[in-house]
N, C-alpha and C positions, 0 to 999 in steps of 0.2 A: 182507886189505882187500886189495882192489884199488884203484889210482889211474883217471882217467881224465884223462890229461893231456893240456892244450889245453882242458879246460872250462873256464873259470873260474866261471860260477855256480854260487850259491849252493844252488838247486836240482837242482844235478848233484854233489852228496858219494856218495861209493866208498860201494855197497853190500857189505854181507860177503857173503862167498864163502864155498861149503862146506872145510871141508877136508882131504875127499880129495876133490877135483877129478873128477870125470869125463873118462876121456881115451877118446882116439879112435887109430882106425888113420891111415893116410893115407888111403885110402880114404873114410875115414866124414870124414873133412877135407872132402877134393878133396869128395867130396860135397853139402857144405853151401855153396864156395866160392860158385854165381852167388845166393845170397840173402846170404851172406855179402860178396861187395862191393854186392849193391844196396841194403844195408844201411848198411855207413861212405859211399859214396855220398849215403842221402839223409842222413847226420849227417854231410855235409863239411857241403854246403848247408843245413843246418840252423844249423850252427855259424859260418858265414857274415854268415850273416845274425841271429844270437844275438849277434855281436859290433855290428852293425853296431843292432838294438835296445838294447843295453844304453849304448852309445853317446846315442839317441836318449830312453829312459829319464834317465841321467844329466842330461843337456840338459830335459829339461824337469824336474824336479827345484831344479838350477840356478835354474829360471828360476821357480818354485815359494813356493821360499823368499825370491826378494830381490824376490817380489807380483809376482811379468809375469807374465801369463795365458797358459797352457796351451790351444789349442784341439784339443778332441777331436779324432780321427782320424776316416776316412769311416768306419770300420766301427764307428764308436763304440766304440775302446775309446782306453783310457791307451796313453804308449809303455808305461808298467809295465805291462798286463795283457798288451800282447802281445810284451811282452819274456818274462812265467813263460808263455805259452800257445806261445812257440820254442823256450824252456827243455823246457819236457815231451814235446815233439813232439823232440826231442833225445835228453833222458831214455829215454822208448820203447825208440829204436830204443835205442842202448848196452843196456838192461836185455833188450829179446831180443837180446843178443850172448849179453850174458853168463849167459840162462836157458840158451842153446842151451852151456855149457860153455867158450862162449870168451874167451882174456883177454883184453882193449881194452888193448894199450900206447900207443898214440896215433891220435885220432882225427883229425887233422892229414892225417896223413901215412897211413893206413890200415892201419894195424905192428893183427895180430892174432895171438895163439899159440893154438894145440890144444895143450893136457894129452896127453902119449900116456905111452907106456911102451917104453922100448928097452933089451933085455935085463934088469935086475930094480931099474930106476932109474925115475923119471918123469922127462920131460925139454918140450920143447915143441916142437913141432911148425911154423916160421914163415912166415908169410903176411905181403905189403905189396898193398896195392891200387894194381893199374898192374905187375902181375907176372899170367907167365901163370894162368891157371885155375886151377892141380892145385901140389902142395907140392913146392919140391923146396928147401926149408933144415927141420933143425934146430939145440938149443942147449941145452946144459944149463940150468937151469931161474935157473941166476944169474947163468947167461956172458950175455944179453941179445942186444940182434940185433950188438954186434961181435963176439961169438961164432960168429954161423950158420956151420953146416956142411954141405954139399953131403951128399947123402941119400945 
């Protein structure tokens, strides 16, 4: 299972991942980085929007519980419906990355891993939003970000 750090919504539960992940060469991973960067940028914006929508939905729920009247938004959506729509869009971005075979580590920092083969073992090629669109780091599967080593 792969967790999604920074995604507190009930709609963003981890999805099962194949036991034999797709592996990437450095070149294959780098070829995907422009799309990955775009998806992570969109996910970052959606995650911020989701946080605000969750606050609005919780506030509306408290008002209803206290017999307060909640006015519908201009779009006609309730705060909860707006929250769900944003969460769904965020989930679609994360699912797209996972379908590519990418391991999403942290949405807020844009940290991802590409499973790769080094010698006779699987390792992770590591990349984070803000870095150049090239793979410069790798780490053992269980080492994480702190164990990054230059390629």
